[in-house]
C-alpha positions in Angstrom: 46.7 87.7 -113.8 48.5 86.5 -117.4 50.3 83.2 -117.7 53.0 82.9 -120.3 55.1 80.3 -121.5 58.8 81.1 -122.9 57.8 81.4 -126.4 55.0 84.1 -125.2 57.7 86.3 -123.5 59.0 87.5 -126.6 55.7 89.2 -126.9 54.9 90.1 -123.2 54.4 93.9 -122.8 54.9 95.0 -118.9 52.2 97.6 -118.1 53.7 101.1 -118.6 54.4 102.8 -115.5 54.5 100.0 -113.5 57.4 97.8 -111.5 57.6 94.6 -113.5 58.7 91.5 -111.3 57.8 87.8 -111.9 58.1 84.1 -110.8 59.5 81.2 -112.9 59.0 77.5 -112.5 57.4 74.4 -113.9 54.6 73.8 -112.7 53.5 77.3 -111.7 50.1 77.6 -112.3 49.6 77.0 -108.7 51.8 79.6 -107.4 50.8 82.0 -104.6 54.0 84.7 -105.4 52.1 87.0 -107.6 49.2 87.5 -105.0 51.9 87.7 -102.4 53.8 90.1 -104.2 50.4 92.2 -104.8 49.5 92.6 -101.2 53.2 93.5 -100.5 52.9 96.3 -102.7 49.5 97.2 -101.8 50.8 98.0 -98.2 53.4 100.6 -99.6 51.5 101.9 -102.3 53.8 100.7 -104.9 52.6 100.2 -108.4 53.6 96.5 -109.3 53.1 93.8 -111.8 54.0 90.5 -110.9 53.7 87.5 -113.4 54.4 83.8 -113.5 55.8 82.6 -116.5 56.4 78.3 -117.1 60.1 77.8 -117.8 61.9 74.8 -117.6 66.0 74.6 -116.7 67.2 74.4 -120.6 65.1 77.4 -121.4 66.0 79.5 -118.1 69.2 81.4 -119.6 66.8 82.8 -122.7 63.8 83.6 -120.6 66.0 85.7 -118.1 67.6 87.4 -121.5 64.2 88.3 -122.5 63.0 89.2 -118.9 66.0 91.7 -118.7 65.3 93.2 -122.4 61.6 93.9 -121.0 62.8 95.8 -117.8 62.0 93.1 -115.1 63.5 94.2 -111.9 63.4 90.9 -110.2 62.7 87.4 -110.5 61.9 84.7 -108.2 62.6 80.8 -109.4 61.1 77.8 -108.0 61.4 74.2 -108.5 63.1 72.8 -110.7 65.2 75.9 -111.6 67.2 77.2 -108.3 70.4 74.9 -109.2 70.4 76.5 -112.7 69.4 80.1 -111.6 72.4 80.1 -109.3 75.1 78.5 -112.1 74.0 81.2 -114.7 74.4 84.1 -112.3 77.1 86.3 -112.3 77.6 87.2 -108.8 76.1 85.3 -105.7 75.1 86.2 -102.0 76.9 84.2 -99.4 73.5 82.2 -98.6 73.0 81.3 -102.4 76.8 80.6 -103.1 77.1 78.1 -99.9 73.6 76.2 -101.0 74.7 76.1 -104.8 71.1 77.4 -105.3 69.0 80.3 -105.8 65.5 81.3 -105.9 66.1 85.3 -105.8 67.2 87.2 -108.8 68.1 90.6 -110.0 70.6 92.9 -112.1 73.2 94.8 -111.2 75.0 96.7 -114.0 73.2 94.3 -116.4 75.0 91.2 -114.6 72.6 88.9 -113.4 72.7 88.6 -109.4 71.4 85.6 -107.3 70.4 85.4 -103.7 68.5 82.5 -101.5 65.9 83.5 -99.5 64.5 80.0 -98.7 66.4 79.2 -95.6 65.3 82.3 -93.7 62.0 82.4 -95.2 61.7 78.6 -93.3 63.2 79.7 -90.3 60.9 82.9 -89.9 58.0 80.7 -90.4 59.1 78.3 -88.0 59.7 80.8 -85.3 57.0 83.2 -86.2 54.4 80.5 -86.0 55.6 78.8 -83.0 55.5 75.7 -85.0 58.7 74.1 -83.9 61.7 75.1 -81.8 64.9 74.6 -83.4 67.7 75.0 -81.1 69.0 71.6 -79.5 66.4 69.8 -81.8 66.8 66.8 -84.0 65.5 67.6 -87.4 65.4 65.4 -90.5 65.7 66.9 -93.8 64.0 64.7 -96.5 65.6 65.8 -100.0 69.1 66.6 -101.6 68.0 69.1 -104.2 68.2 72.5 -104.5 64.9 73.4 -102.2 66.9 71.4 -99.5 70.3 73.0 -100.1 68.9 76.1 -99.7 67.2 75.9 -96.5 70.7 73.9 -94.7 72.7 77.0 -93.8 69.7 78.9 -92.2 68.9 75.8 -90.0 72.8 75.1 -89.1 72.7 78.8 -87.5 69.7 77.7 -85.1 72.2 75.2 -83.5 70.3 71.9 -83.9 71.4 68.9 -81.9 71.0 67.0 -85.0 70.4 67.7 -88.8 70.1 64.5 -90.8 69.6 64.7 -94.4 67.7 61.7 -96.4 67.9 61.4 -100.0 66.7 58.5 -102.2 70.1 58.9 -103.9 72.3 59.3 -100.8 75.6 60.5 -102.8 73.4 63.9 -103.6 72.9 64.1 -99.8 76.6 63.6 -99.1 77.4 66.3 -101.5 74.9 69.0 -99.7 76.6 67.9 -95.9 80.2 68.4 -97.4 79.8 71.9 -98.4 79.6 72.2 -94.2 82.6 70.4 -93.3 83.0 72.4 -89.8 79.4 71.4 -88.9 79.4 67.5 -86.8 75.4 67.7 -86.2 74.9 67.5 -90.0 74.7 64.1 -91.2 73.5 62.0 -93.9 71.0 59.0 -93.4 70.1 56.2 -96.3 66.4 55.4 -97.2 66.8 52.3 -95.5 67.7 53.7 -92.4 65.5 52.7 -89.1 65.6 55.6 -86.4 66.4 54.4 -82.8 63.6 57.2 -81.9 61.6 59.8 -83.9 63.1 63.4 -85.1 61.6 66.5 -83.4 60.8 68.1 -86.5 60.5 66.4 -90.3 60.9 68.7 -92.9 59.6 67.5 -96.5 62.4 69.3 -99.0 61.2 66.8 -102.0 58.8 67.5 -105.0 56.5 64.5 -103.7 53.6 66.4 -102.7 53.5 67.7 -106.5 53.1 64.2 -107.4 50.9 63.3 -104.7 53.6 60.6 -103.5 55.8 60.3 -100.1 59.4 60.5 -99.7 61.1 57.1 -98.9 61.8 57.2 -95.3 61.2 54.8 -92.5 58.1 55.3 -90.8 60.4 55.4 -87.4 61.2 58.8 -88.3 57.8 60.3 -86.9 56.3 59.9 -83.7 53.4 61.7 -81.8 55.6 64.8 -80.8 57.1 65.0 -84.2 56.3 68.3 -86.1 55.8 67.4 -89.9 56.4 70.3 -92.3 56.2 70.1 -96.1 58.1 73.0 -97.8 55.0 73.0 -100.5 51.5 73.9 -100.2 48.4 73.1 -102.1 44.7 72.9 -101.4 44.0 71.2 -98.1 46.9 69.1 -96.6 49.9 67.7 -98.9 50.0 64.1 -99.4 53.4 64.5 -97.0 51.5 65.9 -94.2 48.6 63.2 -94.7 51.2 60.3 -94.3 52.8 62.4 -91.3 49.3 62.5 -89.3 48.6 58.5 -90.4 52.2 58.1 -88.6 51.0 59.5 -85.2 51.8 63.2 -86.2 49.7 65.5 -84.4 51.7 69.0 -85.9 51.8 69.8 -89.5 51.9 72.5 -91.3 52.8 73.4 -95.2 55.0 75.9 -96.7 52.8 78.6 -97.5 54.0 80.9 -94.4 57.6 79.7 -95.7 56.7 81.3 -99.0 55.5 84.3 -97.5 58.4 84.9 -95.3 60.9 84.0 -97.9 58.8 86.3 -100.5 59.1 89.4 -98.2 62.9 88.8 -98.2 63.1 89.3 -101.9 60.6 92.1 -102.2 63.0 94.1 -99.7 65.8 93.0 -102.1 64.2 94.5 -104.7 62.2 97.3 -103.5 64.1 98.6 -100.2 60.6 98.5 -98.5 60.0 95.9 -95.7 56.6 94.3 -95.8 54.5 93.2 -92.9 53.7 89.2 -93.5 51.4 88.3 -91.0 48.2 90.4 -92.8 49.3 88.5 -95.8 49.1 85.1 -94.1 45.9 85.9 -93.0 44.7 87.4 -96.2 45.4 84.0 -97.7 42.8 82.2 -95.1 45.3 80.6 -92.8 45.7 81.1 -89.2 49.1 82.3 -88.4 49.8 79.8 -85.2 50.1 76.6 -87.1 
């Protein structure tokens, strides 16, 4: 699977006769998206070329222009490009509009369109894996960037008792909460907050695990009955999940299932073919039940 940087995009040549899609981000070398989409394509006999490219926010506009000229059908974007992707798009789905962030891009009549499949991917993974109940639960969401923004609408639709957003810069968390003025269950907490009791579910939407650090949050947020979920994934447990276990959490899950589920939504958006996700999860060496 070829990797390329933005300078290499101009000379990149898609395979003749194949549908060309890709994922952009920084870092991106670890991404399993090419493998996931290849497995989806094999299910339906689609000849697909899905690449990954290292792109920084300032390069995104140029990269998308080159990709469109190359005939790219669809683009996934990950950290740190999601908010910039929304800004560059001419039209956004309601999910991307509400989130202010996008992870799925395509073109219609040469105009860039964007959607956000992160929220549905997260909720589908939590429910299909039976990892955590959502309705009536108390949820703590760590982070206030594009990853967090993308999942708040879908989490709210599950009717939690409480959805608390905690970020090291509280003003950013407040901006996200202000987008949902009618949702009284949605609140902001500051890093110094000591919680009266642990949450049912703590979701890490920060990039801390990429840097081998943990978010700034009081340990009172986590107890033995808390489910810890990291939206990121890697070889072995992430730093956040190891931290959660050290605080007594017995249920921990990384974001590989979310990646597969959100990829399935994007795959359908581009190709109008609905893939089966459990075989892909198993092919990547994980048990479906967390």
